[in-house]
Residue, then its C-alpha position, 0 to 999 in steps of 0.5 A: m235667348m229663346s224666351k226673349l224671342s217668344n216674349e217679343s213675339e207675344m208683345m208684337s201679337k198683343l200690339s197687333n190685337e190692340s190696333e185691331m181693337m182700335s180699328k173696330l171702335s166706332k167713330e163716336s167711341k174714338q171721338r169720345l176717347q180723343q176728348v177724354f185724352q185732350c181733357g186729361q192733357f189740359i188738366i195735367r198741363w194747367g193743374f200741375i204747378p198749382t198742385v205743387l204750390y198748394l202742397g208746398f204751402k200746405r207742408g210749410a217751411d222747413p225748420g229754420m226757414p221763413e214761412p212761405s207767403v204769396l208775396s215771397l213767391l212773387w218777389g223771391 
């Protein structure tokens, strides 16, 4: 029980240290970080489905199934 409380207090102190570090960053650094996160969010949103499709076509069909094609992808 005591170790759980000490772990929680350690986590809280780490979180407060991280928030202090964020407040110490300059305005330009914060803007750069925000831009990096926005770029990463854009890449994940628009790159996930094309990546899955690419990997599916690269792997090919399972045995006994027809080969995938772009038309079969569009028309089911």
